[in-house]
C-alpha positions as CSV (number, residue, x, y, z in Angstrom):
1,M,70.5,-133.5,-161.7
2,S,68.1,-130.8,-160.3
3,Q,69.1,-128.8,-157.2
4,N,66.8,-129.2,-154.2
5,V,65.3,-126.4,-152.1
6,I,63.3,-127.0,-148.9
7,A,61.0,-124.4,-147.7
8,A,59.6,-123.8,-144.2
9,V,56.8,-121.5,-145.3
10,D,53.2,-121.8,-144.3
11,D,51.8,-118.6,-145.9
12,L,50.1,-119.7,-149.2
13,F,50.8,-116.4,-151.0
14,F,54.6,-116.6,-150.4
15,A,54.6,-120.4,-150.9
16,S,53.1,-119.9,-154.4
17,K,55.7,-117.1,-155.2
18,I,58.6,-119.3,-154.0
19,R,57.3,-122.3,-156.0
20,A,56.9,-120.2,-159.2
21,V,60.5,-118.8,-158.9
22,A,61.9,-122.2,-158.1
23,E,60.2,-123.8,-161.1
24,H,61.3,-120.9,-163.3
25,L,64.9,-121.6,-162.3
26,G,64.6,-125.3,-162.7
27,L,64.9,-126.1,-159.0
28,R,63.0,-128.8,-157.2
29,I,61.1,-127.4,-154.3
30,Q,59.7,-129.2,-151.3
31,F,57.6,-127.6,-148.6
32,A,58.0,-129.1,-145.2
33,R,55.1,-129.3,-142.7
34,S,57.1,-129.0,-139.5
35,D,60.5,-128.1,-138.1
36,Q,61.4,-131.8,-137.9
37,G,60.1,-132.3,-141.4
38,V,62.6,-129.7,-142.6
39,I,65.5,-131.5,-140.9
40,D,64.3,-135.0,-142.1
41,A,63.9,-133.8,-145.7
42,A,67.3,-132.1,-145.6
43,R,69.0,-135.2,-144.3
44,G,67.3,-137.3,-147.0
45,A,68.1,-135.1,-150.0
46,T,70.8,-132.6,-149.1
47,P,69.3,-129.4,-150.4
48,S,71.2,-126.4,-152.0
49,L,69.1,-124.0,-149.9
50,I,66.6,-124.0,-147.1
51,V,64.1,-121.1,-147.1
52,I,62.7,-120.1,-143.7
53,D,59.8,-117.7,-143.1
54,L,60.6,-115.7,-140.0
55,H,56.9,-114.8,-139.5
56,S,55.6,-118.4,-139.6
57,Q,53.0,-119.4,-137.1
58,K,53.6,-123.1,-137.8
59,F,57.4,-123.2,-137.6
60,Q,59.8,-122.0,-134.9
61,P,62.1,-120.2,-137.4
62,L,65.0,-119.2,-135.1
63,E,65.1,-122.5,-133.3
64,L,65.0,-124.3,-136.7
65,A,68.0,-122.3,-137.9
66,R,69.9,-123.1,-134.7
67,Q,69.1,-126.8,-135.2
68,L,70.3,-126.8,-138.8
69,K,73.5,-125.1,-137.9
70,K,74.4,-127.4,-135.0
71,D,73.7,-130.6,-137.1
72,E,77.0,-131.8,-138.5
73,Q,75.4,-133.2,-141.7
74,L,73.4,-130.0,-142.4
75,S,75.6,-127.2,-141.0
76,S,77.0,-126.3,-144.4
77,V,73.6,-126.1,-146.1
78,R,72.8,-122.5,-146.9
79,S,69.6,-121.1,-145.4
80,W,67.8,-117.9,-146.4
81,A,65.3,-116.4,-144.0
82,F,62.8,-113.7,-145.0
83,S,60.4,-111.4,-143.2
84,H,57.2,-109.9,-144.4
85,T,54.6,-107.6,-142.8
């Protein structure tokens, strides 16, 4: 069974890099389209990791992280946030 990763990333360059690394590692990657999309996807297929772009214009990264941690079902899912300039 493949491990799942959900990404809250809207930058195409970083999305392609994340996809390439995930595929190289044999991970299944899913890119969500909204904060709620991340939460819904995570509830549907408990991921091993959620990747969050802190510079995203599409997502509200800090609020998303708060929502994930306060959700009983998702609070133990690891999240990794990154910043780029």
